[in-house]
N, C-alpha and C positions, 0 to 999 in steps of 0.2 A: 552188185555186192559179191565179194569173194567168200565162199563158204568152205574154207579149207583149213580149219583149226586142227591141230594134232589132238589125239585122244587125251593126252595129259592136259593140254590147254582147255579142252572142252569140259573135262571133269572138274578142273580147278575153277573154271568160270561158273559152272553150275553151283559149285559149293559156295562161291563168293556171293552169288545172287540169292541162293536159297536160304542161307543162314549160317550160323556159327556153331552148330551143335558139336561137330568134331573138335574144333579148336577149343570150345568151352570145356570139353572133357579134358583136354591136355592142360589147359590153364588151371583147372580145378586141381589136377594132380600135383601141380607145382605150387598151389596155394595162392593163385592170383585172381580167382574168380569165384571164391566161395561165398555162399549166402551167409549173411550175418546171423549169428546164433543168439542174438540179443532177445531176451524175453521179459525185460523189466529190470528195475533197479535191484541191487542185491539185498537179500533179506538177512542181514547180519545179526547174530545174537548179541554181540558186544562182549566185552571182557567181564569175567566174574569178579575180578578185582582190578586195580589200577594196572594198566599195561601200556607200555610206550613203544611206538613203531617209528623207526627211522627210515625215511624214504630218500633215495638217491636219485635226483633228477626232477626238475620242475617243468617237464614237458606235460603233454596231456595225460599220459599214463600215470605219472607221479602225482599230479594235482587231482586227478579223478580218484585215485586211491586215497589220498589225504582227505578229500571232501567226504567220501562215503565212510571212511573209518572214524573220522571225528564225529560224524553224525551218530555213529553206533556207540560212541563213548570211549574210544581209544585216544590216548594222547599221541599226537603226531608231530614230527618235524621233518622238513624237507631241506636237504643240502643240494644246492645248485651251483655248478661250476661257473656258469656265465654270470654276467651282471644284469641279466634279464630272465624272465620266465618265458615258457612257450616251447623250448626245444626247437625241433625242426619245423614246427608250425609258426612261421614268422612272415611278416610282411615288410617290404622295403618301400619307403616313401622318400620324397624330396627332403634332403638334409641329412639322411642317414649315412653313416660311415662305418665300414668294417675292414679289418685287416685279415687277409687270408694267409695261409701257410706259404712261406716264400717272401713275405713282407710286403706284398702289393696291397695297396688300399683300394677297396671297392667303394666308389662314391656314387651317390644318387642325387642328381640336381634337377629332378622333375619339378616343373613350375606349376603344373595343374594338380588335379586330385587323383591322378593315375598312380598305380603302384605295381609292384611285382611280388608274387607269392613264390619264393624260391623252392619251398617244399610242397606240401599238399595245396591244391588249388581248386578242387571241385569235390562235390559230395554225391555219390550214387544214392538213388532214392531208396535202395534196399539196405542202406547202412543205418539201421534203426536206432542204434545206441547214440550215434552222433546227433540225430534229429531229436531224440528224446531229451538229451541234455541241452541242446539248443533251446528247446521249448521251456525246460525248467529254468534255465539261466537267462532267458530273455534275449537270445541271439537271433536277430532278424536275418532271414535268408531270402534270396531271390533266384529265379531260374538261371541256370548256366546253360547256354545254347551249345550243346555238344555237336549237333549236326545242323549245318545251314546249307541248303542246296545251292545257294548263290556263292558260297565260298569255292575255293579252287582245289583241283588236283593238278600237280605240275611235275614235269620232268624236262630237263634241258634237251633231252634226246627225242622228245615227242612233240609233234605238231609244231615244229620250228621253235620250240621253247615257249610257245604260247600256253598259258594256263587254261585249263578247261573247267567249266562249272561242274561241281559235284553232282548236281541233279541231272545234268545232261549225260554224264558218263554212266550213272546208275541206270537211268531209263533206257539208254541205248543198249546196255548189257542185258537188261530185262527183255527188251524187245527182240534182240538178236537170239537170245536163248529161247524165247517163246517161239520164234520162227523155226529154229532148228528142231525143237521138240515137236512142233506141229508137223514138220516135214517127216520126221521119223514116224509119227503116228499114221500119216497118210501112206507111208511106204510099208506099213505093217510091221515095223520093227519091234513094237511093243504088244503085239496081239496076244502073246502068251501071258502077259502080265495084266491085261485089262480085258474086261468084258466089252462087248460092242457098245453097250449103253454108257459105260464109264469112259470109253474112248471118245464118244461124242460129247459128253459133258466136259471132259478135259480140253478138247479142242475149242469149245465155246469159251471156257475159262481162259485159255491161252490167248484167244482173240481179244478178250477184255483186258487181261493182265498185261499183255505185251503191246496193246494198241495196234493190232495187226489189221490189215485191210481184208477185203472179201476173199482174197486169194491166200490169206494167212501169211502175207509178207509184211515186213516192217519197213514202212515207207513214210515219207513226209505226207501229212494230211492235216485237215482242220482238226480232226479228232486228236491227232498227235500234238498239234499246237496247244490244245487245251490241257495237255499233260506235260509236255516237254518245254513248251514256251514258243515264242514267236521271234522271227527275224524282224518283222514289222508288227508291233503290238496293235491290237484293236484300239481304235481311237473314237473320236466323236466328230460330228459335223462333216466337213469335207476333207478330213484327214485321209491319207493314203489307205488303201485296202490292207487288211491284215495279211501277213504271209507267215505260215508256220516255219519253224526252224527246221534245218536239215540234219537228220541223224548222221552220226559218224559211221563210216563203213566198218564192218566187223573186223576185217583184217587189220586195218589201221589201228583200231581200238585194242586188239590183242597185242599187236606189236608195240604199242605205246607203253604197256604195262600199267597204265593209270588205273585200270579196273581193279588191279590187285590192291590198290590203296583203299578201296571201298571197305575192306575188312576192318579198318580203323573204327568204323561205325557199327559193326556187327557184334562186337563183344558184349556179353552180358554185363560186364563190369561198367561199361559206358552206355548202358541202356537209358534212353531218355524217359522221364525228365531227370536232369541232374540239377544241382543247386550249388550256391556259394553264399557265404556270409556277406552281408552288406559291408562295404568298406575294407575288406581284406580278411584273410583267413585267421589272422591273429585276434579277431573278434571272439573266436571260440575260446582260445586260451586266456584272453583277457577276462572273459566271464568267469572261468574257473579261478583265476588269480584273485578276483574280487572276493571270492569265498574263502581262500586259504592263504592270502598274501602274508598274514600275520605269523604263519608258521614256516615261511620260506626264508632261508638264509642264502643270499647270493654270494658269488665270488668264493665258493667253498670247493677247493680242488681236492677230491678224494684220492688218497694214495694207498690206503690199505683197508681191507675188510676182514676183521678177525671175529671168530665166533666160538662159543663154548656151549655146553649143554643147556645153559639157562640164560644166554644173552648174546649180544653182538656188540662189538666196539668198532667204530669207524674212525680212522685217522684222516685228517684233511688239513690242507693249508688254507688259512683264513686270509684271502686276498684283501679283505677290508681292514685287516690289521697288519699289513706289511708282510704277509706270508707266514705269520705265526702258525706253528704246528699245534693243532688242537685235536681233541678226541670227543666223540659223542657215543654214548652207550644207550642201548635200548633192549627190549625183550625180543623184538623182531626187526628184520631189515627187508625192505622191498627195494630192489635195485632195478632202475630203469635205464641205466647207463648203456649206450649202444655197445654191442659186443665188440666192435672194432676198437673201442677204447678200453672196455673192461678187460680184454685179454692182456693188456699191458700193465694192469694193476696187480698188486699183491692181494689175492683173494683166498681166504681160507675156506675151501670147499672140497668136495669129493673129487677124486681123479676123473670120474665120469663126467661130472659137471664141468671141470676144467677143460676136458677134451671137447665137450659140446660148445663151450664158449669160444674156443679157438677154431672150431670147424666151419663156422658160417662166414663166408665172405660178404662184403658190402658192395652193392651196385654203385656204379658211377652215374652221375646225372649232371646236366647243366641247363641253365636258362639264361637268356639274354632278353632284356626289355628295352624298347626304344620309345622315346617321346617325340611326337610330331606336332607341328603347328596346327594342324587341322585333321579332321577325320576323313581323309581322302578315300579310305576303303568304303565308307558309307556314301560320301558325296559323289565320287567318281565311279566306283565299282559296285555300288548297291549291295554291299556286304554289311549286314548288321548282326554282329555276334557270330559265333561259330569258330571253326578251325579250318585252315587250308593246309594241305599236306604236299610235300615235295620229296623227291629222292636226293635233293641237295643236302649237304651236311647240317643245315639248320632244321631239317625234318618237318617242322610245323610252325605255323604262324597262328596265334590265337588272338581273336579280336575281342575287345572289352564288351562285357554284357551289362554295362551300366553307362549312363550319360548319353544315351542315344540322342542324335540330332543336335547335340550341344555344339557351341562354338568354342574355339580356343584349344589349348593343347590336350592331347590324349595319348595314351600309352598302349602299344602293342606288345604282347609277349612274342618276340620276334624269332626265337629259336628255343627248342626244347627237345631233349631226348634222354633216354636212359639206356644203360648197357644191355638190359634184358631184351631190348628190341632186336638183338641179333646183329648190331652194327658196332663198329669201333669208333664212331664219330665222337662219342663222349670223351674218349681218352685224348683225342686231338684237341678238343676244346679245353680240356683240363691243363694242357701244356701252355696255353696262351696266357698272356697278361690280361687284366681286365680291359684295357684299351684295345688290345688285339681282338678280343671277343666282339666288342662293339663294331670294330672295323669290318670283321668277317661277316657279322650279321647284316651290315649295310650292303656289303659287296654282293652277298648271295641273295638277299631279299629284294634288291632292285631288279632281279631277273623276273620276279613275280609282280612286284609293285614298283614301276619306274618312278613313281612320285617320291620315293625315299630321299633322293638327293636334295630336292628342292624344299622338302618339308621337315627334314631332320633337325632336332634340337639337342637332345642328349640321350645317353643310354646308361644302363647298369647291367650287371651280370652276377652269376653265382655258379660255382662248380663245387660239388659236395666233397670231392676227394681233397680239396684244399681247405676244408673246415676242420680245425683242430679238435673240436669237441664232438665230432661225429665220424670223421675219416671215411666218408661215404654217405650214401643216401638212405639205404635201407638193407635189411638182411636179405641176401639173395639165396634162397633155399633151392635145393633140387630134391627130387623124390628120394634119391638115395640118402641124402643128408637128413631128411626128415625121418626116414625109417631108422637111421642109426642114432640120431642125437636129439630129436625134438622133444620126446617125452622126458628125457633126462633134464633138458634145459628148463622145462616148465615145472618140474617137481620141486617141492619144498626141500631144500638141502639144510637139514638141521634147523637153524634159525634164519636162513636166507632164502628168499624167493625172488625170481626175476620176473619182470613184466616189461611190456613194450611191443611195438609192432613185430619185432623179431621173435616174440613168443606167441605168434598167432598164425592162423591160416590165411590171413589177409594182410601180408606184409606191405609196407609202403603207405598204407591207408590209416587215417585217424581211427576208423572203426576197429582195425586190428589192435591198435594201441589201447583203446578203451576196453574192448572185450578181454584182452589179456589182463589188464589191471583189475577188472571186476572179477574175473575168475580167480586171480591170485589172492585177492583179499577175502573172497568167499572161502577158499580152501584154508587160508591162514586162520580165519575166524573159527572154522570147524576144528582145526588142530588145537586152537586155544581152548575150545570148549569140550574137547574129547574127554 
């Protein structure tokens, strides 16, 4: 084994294996890994006299606000631009059709029960508000397998393009790091930092943790087979003797870069267990809609928000009546329209609020889903749930966490990425037609799963910058933007208050949308009763 990593490689490698504390701090500062601040349903006093609240947008923030305010005694009405509720929390199934900006039609011809969640698709266990409302509204959830050691890490430049099992890469990195640290301890490199007793305890711990041999070397052994796996698995009767798998050489592993992909599983945000609603993410927004559908007006395109000292008037085009221009008036307005769209509307607000609305860009994101005749990833590759990662432009392949061992068609989320991952892949996918996206996912994915060509049935896709009612996926905050505009964006501006994931420290997540809405209605209720 070649033990010649650079200092930078070694430090980065130890950071990857040891945990994500440093990256978590960076992610928290940007608002992507914050702990949910949910402490229970809002305790609203309710209006002292009849009060009407107009809510713009029937996504999860708008419907949650309507649900709680109506319970507290407010009269509410929701104006929704689309012909459906749910906002960015939607699920695409066989038979669905959408037209994206540019005029291309997105079709979905899935024949089985598979689906694609173009927006949110998983629920962190610490997003307490989402789980509380799922419990209250009867939404059933099941585990989402975020990490499966049998799934793959892949690069076309590594190991001849052959994908490597996540568990093998992780355990080999742990073993090699343990060997290097043990070697440093034996050479006295850490004598100033450790007592003799602590040194011996750490050496024994490294031997167990890294599965090192009696000489503190990371080598193939029966003990390692019990941790890393076997080239010939233990059998029964007169089957061949078991043979432990061979670890990958450290130099080859470092040069491959695959170990860097392990961080995808270290983030606090994606800490297991994660969950997903049964049957698709729209189960959550459907549950809210069952409570407030009678106050939702669909096909209402808002064009102006005007306010005075004692009320607000919203002008909109009624798509259900041929685009007739109408007005709705109320005492208060809660606006959940994405900032990328709101900035284009005529909004009567303070200059500071107007600057804040215009300041926040929206991240690009794309997804492609492919339906196949059979679950070859389970039957051929022994992958049941989880996610494979690659440095190809498709970035990741997510395997379904439902329907295990079933026959017939099944759907993979065959490509997904967001601009915040530091790559420009999302913009390339956004320039493709729907069919070109499917073709690209097939061409790239067959490098990981060669069964694609023989088993492919149909596909569908989604790119958020081609969606007219969102113009992007989510608010893409930076630390500087938050310092300058976040407080202003969230404050009540006379009779108007904004809510949604963009008004939270957990952008892109349902939890952020819910917490923003709950905070907005609590402050509005306090203002009403001041």
